[in-house]
N, C-alpha and C positions, 0 to 999 in steps of 0.2 A: 483352486484352493478349497478343500473340503472342510466340513465343520470341525473335525478333529484337529486340523491344523490351525484354524482360526481360534478355536477355544484355547489351544496351546499358546497362540500369540497373545490372547488376552491375559493368560496366566503369566507369560513372559513379561508383559508390560507391568502387571501388578508387582511381580518380583523385582523388576528393575526399579520401579518407583520406590519400593520400600528401601532399597539399597542406595538410591540416588534421589531423595525426596525433592531436591531443588532443581533437578534437571527438567528443562521444558520438553514437552511431548515431541516437538519437532526434532530436537537433538536425540531424544530417546529412540525415536523411530529410526534415525540414521544409525544409531548404535546397534539396533536390532536388525538392521539391514532390510527394512521395509519403508514404505512411505508413511507419512502421518495419516493420510486418508485411510490406508489399510489398517492402521492401528485403531483408528476410530471405528471403522466398519466392523472390526473383529469384536467390538463390545456391543454390537447390535442386540437389542433385547429390552430389558427393563430400563437401561440407562440411555441408549442410543436408538434413534428411529431414523430410517431413511425417509427423505421427503421427496415429493414429486418435483420434477424439474421444470415447473411452470414459474420461472423466476420473475417475469414481469408482474404476474398476478400476486405473487407473494410480496413483492416490494410495495405494491399499491396498498397492501394491508398494513405496512409498517407504521404509518402515522398513528394508527389507532392503538398501538401498544404503548405510546408515550415515550418517555426518556429511556434510552439504551446507551450502551457503549459499543462503538464500531472499531474493530481492529483490522489493520492491513499491514502486511509485512513482506519484506524480501529477505535475502540472505543476511543483510547487514543493518537493517533498520526496521523498527516497529513504530507505528503510529496508533494511538488510541484516543478516540474523541467521544465524549459523552454529549448527548443532545437528542433532539426529536427530529424524526424524518418530517420534512415540511413539503417541499415541492418535488414530487416524484414523477419523472417523465420516462415512460417505457413504450412510447409509440413505435420506436425503432426496434426491430427484432434483434439488432446487433449490439446496440449501445444503449445503456440505461444511464440516466442522469438524476442525481439527487442534489437539489440546491436548497440551502437554508443557512441560517445564522451559525449553526453548529455542525450539522452533518452535510458534507459536500463530497460527492462521489462521482466518478466516471467508470461505468461498469461494462465490461466486454463479455457478453453472454456466451460467445463461442467457447470460452474457457471455463464456463461454469458447468461442470459435468456431474459431480456428486454433491449432495447436500444432506445434512443431518440435523435433527433436533437433539441436543445433548442435555441431559439433566444433571443436577448436582450429584456428585459421587466422590466422596473424599478418597476412597480406596483407589479409584482410577484417576484421580486428579482432575475430574471434569467439573465445569461450572455451567450453569443454565445458559444455553447459547444456541444459536443457529450457526452452522459451519458449512462453508462451501469449498470444494476442492476441484482442482483441474484434473485432466485425464492422466496426469502423472502422480496424482495423489498429493499434490502440494496445496497448501491452504491459500485460497484466493481472498476470502473475507470471513470474519467472524463477528457476530452480533450478540452481545451479552445483555442479560437483564441487569438492572441496577435497582437501588432502593425505590426509585420512583416509577418503575415500570408497571404498567397495568397488567398484572399477571393473569387475570381472567381473560383479557383479550389475547395475551400471548399464548395461553394454553389452548384457546379456541383456534388460533392460527395454526398451531402445531397439529391439532386434531384434523383441521380441514385440509392440510397439505401432507399429511402422512401417506406415504406410498403404499400401494397394496402389497407389494413384495418387499420382504425384509431380509435380504441375504446377509451373511456375516463376512462377505468378502466383496471386493470391487476389482474390476479388470483394469490393470495399469497399462497404458499405452506409451510407447517411446515418445520422447519430446521431439517436436519438429526440428528439422535441421536449422542451424543458425543461419541467419540471412547472409547472403554473399554481397560484400560491398566492393565498389570499384577501387582498384589500387591507386589509380590516378584519375583526377577529374580536371575539368577546365576551370582553374581557380579564378580567373578574371570574370568569366561569365557567371560562376557561382556566386562570387562576392558582389557582383553588380545586381544580381537578383536579390541577394540578402539585403542590400542597401535599399531596394525598392519595396520591401515588405510593408504592408499596411496593417497587418494583424499578426500577433505572436503565434496564433494557431496555424498560420500558413508556413511556419518554419519546418514542421515535420513533412508536409508535402514537398517542400523544397529539397529536403534531404533525400526523399524517395526519388524525386526527379533525376537527381545526379547519382543515385545509388551510393550515397556518401554515408559512412559510419559517423555517428554524432561526434565522437572524440576527434576523428580525422578532420571533420568540418571545423571544429573549434581550433585545431592546430593551424589549419589553412588561414583562418581569420585572425590569428594572433597578431596584435598590434593595430588592428583596424576595428574589429568588433569584440575581441576577446583578449583576456590576459590571464596567465596562470598565476595562482596565489598559493600560499603555503597550505599544506594539508591540515595544519592546525587551525585554519581560519574559522571552522565551524564553532569551536568553543568561544572564540572572540566575538563572532557574530551573535551568538545566542546571549552571551553575557552583556554585550553592549545594548542589545535590544531590550533585555530585561531591566537594565539600569535606567534606560531612557523612557521606557514605556512604549516604544515604537511597536506598532502592529505589523506583523509580518505574515507571509503565506508560506506554508510548508507542504510540499508535495512528496508523498511516498507512494510508490507503485510496485506492482508485479504484473505479469502478463494479463491478468484478469480484472484488475481493479486499480484505480487511482483514488487515494484519499487525501483530502486537503484540509489543513487547519488554517483558518484566518483569524488573527487576533494577536493580543499581546502574549508574551511568555514571562514567567515570573521566577519560578524556582528552578535554577540550573544546578544540577548535581553531577559532579564528575567522580567516577570510580575507575579503578584501573581497567583500561581498555574500552571504556564507554563514556559518552557524554549524554546526559538525560535532561529532559524537561519533565518536571513532576508537579503539575498544577492540578487543581481539583477536577477540572473537566478535560484536561489535555495532558497526555503523556507522549513523550518521544524518547526512544532508546536507540542510539546510534553507536555502532561498533567502530570506534576510532581506529582500531588496528587494521580495519579493512579499507580505510581511505587511502587511495593511491594518488589521486589527483583532484584538485579543486580549481575551477575556472570561473572568472567573472565573464558573463556573456551579455552583450547588448543587442537588442533587436529593435529595429524601427517599427513604429506603428502610427496610426492616425492620431494617437494621443501623445505622441512623442516617444522618446527612447524608453524601452522597458528593460530593466537590468535584473539579472538573476545570478545566483551562485549555484553552479552545478557540481555535484560531488560524485566521483567515480571510484570503482574498485579496481583491483589489479587485472580483471578480465575486461576492462573498459565498459562495464555495465554501470548505468546510473544508479546511485544509491538514494539520493534525495536532492531536491531542488528547493531553493529559498528565493522568495520575492518580497518586495514591500507590498503592503496591503494596497490593492487598487481594484477598481471596477472599470469595465469598458466605458469610455467617454470621459474618464478622469486621468489626468497626468500622474506620473509616478511621484511618490512622496520625495521631496528634496532630502528629508531626514534619512530615508533609506539610501539614497544615492550617496550621501555623505558618509554613511556607515561603510558602504561597499568601498568607497575610495580610500578609507582608512585601513583596509585589510592589506 
């Protein structure tokens, strides 16, 4: 892609935005038949800067910038959490972890391919942020400045991590082939191992061992460890949690990042096709039209049974997970279990 084409893409984006001012950039990119990452890269120059892909070092600097807003999304759900980066762990070259009262992340660096510092630009619809994209140009994570951000530290971070090369295009690679799952598995052996779990984190390795798709596994376990509930249960879950003050955990992920909210929810807002949490430091936007199935899932652990609500789209992809607030070594909240039983 040469400069003439990318300059044209930037012009197309500005023209599209003028005609469709409320359309989000992800949807605009799809309408323009490019990826969001390509659209951002096309604006490289005064507004957009490529960053070096030294992500562990960059993340280690994030506590110094103070309060920010972290956004993670997939096709059907967006989570936005304001807070401060506290405990940043990047010893592993493959997985980064951020743990704290507000910002809680699990980051898979193999998917972090392109990153940009983006400045406020009303004409282009950009806000001051760091944005990371995968090899297909899909957004992995975005970190925005807020009123309490230390802008001097932010600007220094951007300066220190600005890449020497500043192209106006990126190379898009095809997505990896979807994993192949076993059509049939030994249900008894699988469920016996499920019953013997000591940690919820061992569930994913169990799926891999049997080459089981997650939804297929839930179907096999129906009546023993799982039960299907109405697709409308998320609205009821959030409204009941808000009414009672129950603290919950919300997991939203894409292939490159998992973002977790732990705490209460307060303001639940329903608009056609969406259910939203709109609290001062926590936003959740869930496209209800995309919900195809919801399951209650129970997993044994050394702390007792851990119960979750897992929400899937029509392609059997997980949209969002809900748990009651808990930490290792603590049993599940009885109030959460009662709420789930009511669904």
